N, C-alpha and C positions, 0 to 999 in steps of 0.2 A: 864267483863261480856258482853259488847259491841263486844267483838272477841266471846265469844263462841256463842252467839246468833247469829252473822252473819254467823257463821263455821254452825249452824243448819241448819238456812236460807239458806246458800248454797248447802246443801246436800238436803233441800226437792226440791230447783228450779231442781238439775241433778235426783234427781228420779224421780221426774214427767215428763223430757222431756226424759229421756231413755226409761221411762215405756210408753209414748206414743210411741216410736220406738220398742216396744217387741215382737210385730209382723211379724216385718221386721225382720228373723233368715237370715243370711248368709247361705246360703248352702257347702258342705268343699270344694268346689272346692275358695271359696271367697280366698282373700287374710290374711294371717294367723295374721294382726294386725286390720284387722275388725273381725274375729273369737274373737280375746281376749275381744275384745268391748262387746262379750256380759257379761261377767263378770265385766261391770261397775256396773251394776244396786243394784247386792249383794254387791259388795266392798261398796258402796256410803249407803246403808243400813247399815251395819257393822259401815261403818265410823261416823253415823248417831249417833248409837246405845253408841259409846263410846264418842261422844262430849256430849252427853245427862248425861250420867254418871257422866262426869264433871261436869258440868251445874248445876245437883243436887245435889251432894258435895259440891259445892260452895255457892250454895243457902241453905245450910242448915247450913256452918260455917260463912255463913250471919246472917240466924237467930238465930242460936247460941249464936252470939255475940253482939247478939240485936241492930241489924245496924239500923233498920228502924226504932224504936222509939227512940233513940239517934239520927237518921238522925232529926224526925220530930220535935224533941225539938229542935236540932239547928237551924232550919229554922222558929218558931217560936218563937223564941228569938229575930233572927235577922231581922224578920219582925216588931216586937215588937221595936228593937231599932232603925229603919227606921219610923217606925210610929212616936214614939218618938222627932225622931231628926222633922221631918215637921212640930211639936207643935209649 
């Protein structure tokens, strides 16, 4: 999950950075690499959609597997055990 969230954040940062430079379009005499860079925002948005889809699928699996109630119960049991050990 951490990796997916980190990748989403990276895309958001890239999209914001590239969008801030969107008005600075190179003309046709610009070096080829510079012209290709114009496609970066679109590629980042596509990548973000892909990663977001993976995250939604992963989150759905966690909900289906009831991971959150199970984790909550585990933590409650651990805290109760610790509280009992202190008594």
